[in-house]
Wavefront OBJ file of the C-alpha trace (Angstrom):
o trace
v -7.769 -7.533 13.686
v -5.878 -4.741 13.770
v -3.322 -4.347 11.041
v 0.133 -5.148 12.121
v 2.445 -2.234 13.286
v 6.116 -1.498 13.937
v 7.731 0.638 15.641
v 10.479 3.125 14.325
v 13.326 3.807 16.154
v 12.273 7.674 16.720
v 9.007 5.978 18.169
v 6.797 6.518 14.812
v 4.520 3.060 14.381
v 3.882 2.379 10.862
v 1.938 -0.439 9.430
v 3.710 -3.090 8.021
v 3.256 -3.658 4.184
v 4.118 -7.254 2.707
v 5.117 -8.416 -0.198
v 2.371 -10.820 -1.943
v 4.153 -13.176 -4.490
v 1.709 -15.475 -7.000
v 2.256 -18.932 -5.997
v 3.654 -20.968 -9.375
v 3.059 -24.625 -7.983
v 1.727 -26.864 -9.700
v -1.733 -27.285 -7.249
v -2.958 -23.913 -7.744
v -2.287 -23.829 -11.661
v -4.818 -26.576 -11.534
v -7.482 -25.019 -9.794
v -7.778 -21.885 -11.729
v -7.644 -19.264 -9.284
v -3.883 -17.928 -8.507
v -2.877 -18.536 -5.267
v -0.663 -15.988 -2.973
v 1.615 -16.028 -0.558
v 3.946 -13.546 1.812
v 7.434 -13.131 0.526
v 9.001 -13.290 3.781
v 6.698 -16.524 4.653
v 6.277 -18.530 1.888
v 5.340 -21.591 4.005
v 2.214 -19.731 5.358
v -0.710 -21.095 3.617
v -2.649 -19.131 0.969
v -3.336 -15.948 2.057
v -7.246 -16.405 0.642
v -7.507 -20.068 2.087
v -11.072 -20.924 2.665
v -12.255 -17.783 1.456
v -11.041 -15.870 3.920
v -8.098 -13.129 3.649
v -5.422 -12.993 6.078
v -5.620 -9.887 7.980
v -2.065 -8.521 6.958
v -1.240 -5.337 4.898
v 0.248 -6.736 1.460
v 0.960 -5.458 -2.099
v 2.083 -6.910 -5.045
v 4.190 -3.852 -6.096
v 7.257 -4.024 -4.238
v 8.182 -0.212 -4.375
v 5.081 -0.013 -1.609
v 6.585 -2.633 0.750
v 8.302 -1.978 3.879
v 8.214 -5.211 5.838
v 11.961 -5.653 6.834
v 11.929 -9.323 6.015
v 10.508 -9.123 2.774
v 12.632 -6.525 1.545
v 15.465 -8.997 1.899
v 13.716 -11.780 0.572
v 14.535 -13.220 -3.358
v 11.400 -12.340 -4.338
v 11.838 -8.903 -3.369
v 15.049 -8.270 -5.607
v 13.789 -10.008 -8.483
v 10.829 -7.826 -8.828
v 12.708 -4.486 -8.502
v 15.046 -5.934 -11.123
v 12.213 -6.543 -13.333
v 10.898 -2.669 -12.746
v 14.644 -1.879 -13.418
v 15.165 -3.499 -16.546
v 11.618 -2.136 -17.664
v 12.829 1.447 -17.123
v 15.891 0.850 -19.365
v 15.585 2.356 -22.764
v 16.243 -0.206 -25.730
l 1 2 3 4 5 6 7 8 9 10 11 12 13 14 15 16 17 18 19 20 21 22 23 24 25 26 27 28 29 30 31 32 33 34 35 36 37 38 39 40 41 42 43 44 45 46 47 48 49 50 51 52 53 54 55 56 57 58 59 60 61 62 63 64 65 66 67 68 69 70 71 72 73 74 75 76 77 78 79 80 81 82 83 84 85 86 87 88 89 90
């Protein structure tokens, strides 16, 4: 499969990069290994289910994300607030 792309207003094609968020549900915590979901589609099963990696470009660093739906998510907002708070002195 090819990466998911988006066409900008000027016709430029870019690869969509989603925000990967660690699951904190009880099932994934008892298994031992963290599982991940997309911020824009939290109901999609784990990104690495059955030992396969989902064919989507993703990052756990919100500064590298460009998916329009991920950018509007509460997970993105929270991650950016944490980054800003870490940069503030004292």
